[in-house]
Structures are given as C-alpha cells and as structure tokens.
N, C-alpha and C positions, 0 to 999 in steps of 0.2 A: 547535292549535299545530303549526307547522311545524318538521320535525326537520332540523338542519344537520349534515352530516357533514363533519369535517375529517380530511383525509388527511394521514398523516406524510409529512414531506418529508427525503429524505436528500440533503443538500447537501454531505457531506463537508468541512464547515468545521471546522478545528482550534480547540478551545477555548482552548489556550494557543498563542499564536502563535509562541513560540520553540521549540515541539517541531517545527516544520517541518524545521529544520536537522538535529536529532537524527534523525528519521525517515528523512531523505534519506541521513544517513551510514550508518544501520542497514540501509537497503535496499542500498547499495552494498557494505557488508560481506557480507550475505547473498549477493548476486550473485557476489562474488569466490569464497566458500566454495563455491556450486555451479557454478564455473567458466563463468559467464555474463558476457558482454562488454557491460556497460552503459555507455552514454555519458551525458554531462551533458544531451544534447538528446534528440531524438525517437528512440524505440527501436522504430519500427515493424518493423524487420527481424527482431525475434525471433519464434521460433516460440510458440505457445500453450503448449507443454510447457516451454521456457525460461522463460518469464514465470511460469506457474504454479509452477516449482521454487523461483523466488526468494520468491514469496508465501508459499508452503507452508512454507519454511525461517524465514520472518519470524513467522507464525502460531504454529509450534512453540516458538520461542523466547519469544514473547510469553506463550504458555500456562504454560511451563515457569517463568517468572520469578514 
C-alpha cells in the first residue's frame, strides 16, 4: 500500500469575507499608534522594523482580547 502525504497549505484566505475591511481598519489604526505612515497602496518603502512594529501591535491586541 502506497502512503500519500498531504502537506498543509497556508493560503491566507479569510473565512469570513466581511473581515477584510475590519482587518484593514485595524491595521491602519495600529500603524497610526506606532506612528508608521501606511498608504492604501504598496508600502515597499517601509523598513522591516516599521512593518514589524505594526504587526506586533496587532498581535498584542488580538491576544489581549
């Protein structure tokens, strides 16, 4: 009998489609608190430190809730 391994795929799809707007607003609020200037479009000009600060702030708030 042949074994088949199925690898998990992380495709970052939202389960609730309405959550996209809420997460976007949450990201912008977190960026404002960290004084990071996020734009609505591409933010390739951010340093890893700035981007990481926004994501850390978001994660802390989600864990706290």
